[in-house]
C-alpha angles and dihedrals in degrees: 000000000000119000094252091053091049090050091053093049092045089054089055091048092052093047094050091043091053091051092047090052087071088064106055132186092275090058094053091042091055092047090051094047092050093044083233136150120251094236095160092052094047092047092049093047090049095048090050088057097241096124090052092056095115098039109105117255093244089063095047101270135111097256094227128151138244090271092063093042090053091054091052094055093040091056093049089059094037087057091055098262131117116248089185084088092064110018093094090070089058102049100028089065093063094080091051094043095049103033109018122109121252089252091054092048092049091048099048115018100066090050091047090050093051094044094245087120132030126208101189101138137075122184110208113113120083131193096244099039108038108175092351088097097170089066096060115141102200107113135204114199120192113232111173110296095353143057122229114216125205129170144061138280131190137199091026107159136215095004089143091057100039132084096197137034133197108226130195114203136161113255096174121044114253090239090060100054128083093216121037091225090063128082098047123115138195124231139180110232120199100220093194089065099032103053108089092009099079100321121090122188123206116185118225114217109220144172093260125057088248114139103226136153152186114242128207120197116199111176092320109181121212129174116266088232088070090073109112115220122328122348112255096022097088098110092058091046094051093052089067090059094044092058089053090045093054092048092050091048088052089055091050090052090050088053090050091048093053091048090053094047093048092045092049093047093050092050093044091054094049104036110091121196126165089007097301139079109268088228088070089070117089090217087066098034100051101058090048092048091048091051090051092052092050092048091052091050092049089050091060091055090048090057092048090054092047093049093050093047095047090050092052094249126137103276097173098111095041093046092052094046092046091053092047095049096042095047090049093046094049091049092051090048089050091053092048091049094049092047091049091054092047112190092353089064088071093054113100093221091069092055092218095111092050094051089041090060093043097053093044088069092071094066085068107026150092083002124358123246091240093056091053090052089051090050093051093046093051105034102032104027096034093230119155115280108265098205 
C-alpha cells in the first residue's frame, strides 16, 4: 500500500483502539460470565460512526470501503473485544446497498447510520439444509400486496438486539426452476412487528457467548415492498454479501491472532521457571513464532480480497481463502497462547479461555473449512464437484 493509504488506515486503527480502551478485559469478562450482550459497547461504537463506515455519505455514513471496515473489526478483536457482537451490521447491509431500491435505501440507511435502527441479523441457514442453501424449505408466497412466510431457520444471531433482518426464502418451488439456485428471494423483515405475529424466536444456548436462535415462521405476513431486488434472484444477491462477510471474518480472526500472539509473548517474557523466562525455550518460542508467521500470511490474502471487492472485481476466491487462512491462523495462535500459559490459560481472569472459545467458532461458521476446500478444489483447481 502507498504511504497515504497506510496513514488513513492507521488513523482508523488508532481511533477504534482508543474507543475499545474504554471497554477493558474486565468488561468483556463480565459480559461473558453473564451471557449478556455488550449494549454499552455497541451503542458507543455506533455513536462514533464506526458501524456506518460503509454506508454512502448521502445516506449519513462515511462512504468507506471493505478495507476500512475490515480494519475496524480487526481492531475490536485485537483490543480483546468480540466484534461478533456487531459484525452483522457491516455485512448484512451489502444486500441492501447493492440491490435495494432507492426508496428502501432512503427508508433504512440513514436510520442505520444514526443507530436508530439495527440490521444485525440474516436468516439463511435451516436445520435440514445447513450450507446446502439451494435446498431451503422456508417459503414466501405472494398474496396481493404482501408475502406470507412459512418455515424455519437456525443459528440466526442477534435477533434480540436487531430491529431488522435480511431473510432468504423460496418464492418458486425447487421443482419448478431450471437451476436450483433460482427461485429464492431476499426480504427485509421488521423484527419489531414480526416477533409474536407469526415469528417465534427460540434462543440456542452455546459454548460461546454468541446470541443465536432458532426461528419459526407461521404465516408471517410482510409487505410486498419489503422484497429486495427482483423476485427469484435472491441467491445471487446474497452471494455478494457473503464474500464481504468472509473477508470481514478473516479480519476479525487476524485481530484475534494478534491478540493471542501478544498475550503469549508477554507471559513468556515474564514467567520464570527453572531460573529462566519460559520464552527463552525454543519449545515455547517456536509455536508462537509459527502462529505469527501464519497470521501475517493470512493478512496478505485479506488485503487482496479487500482490494478486489472495493474495485468491483470478483472476490469470491480471495474471500474464501482469506477466511480459511485467517481462521486457521487464529486457532493455532489460540492453542499456542493457551499452551504457553499452562494451567493459568484456563483461568477466566487471564481472558485466554474466553478468546479461545470465541475464535474456535470461525473454523465452523459462517462457512466451514471443508466447504472452502471444496470450493477451491472445484472452482480454482477444476476438480470434479464433490457434492
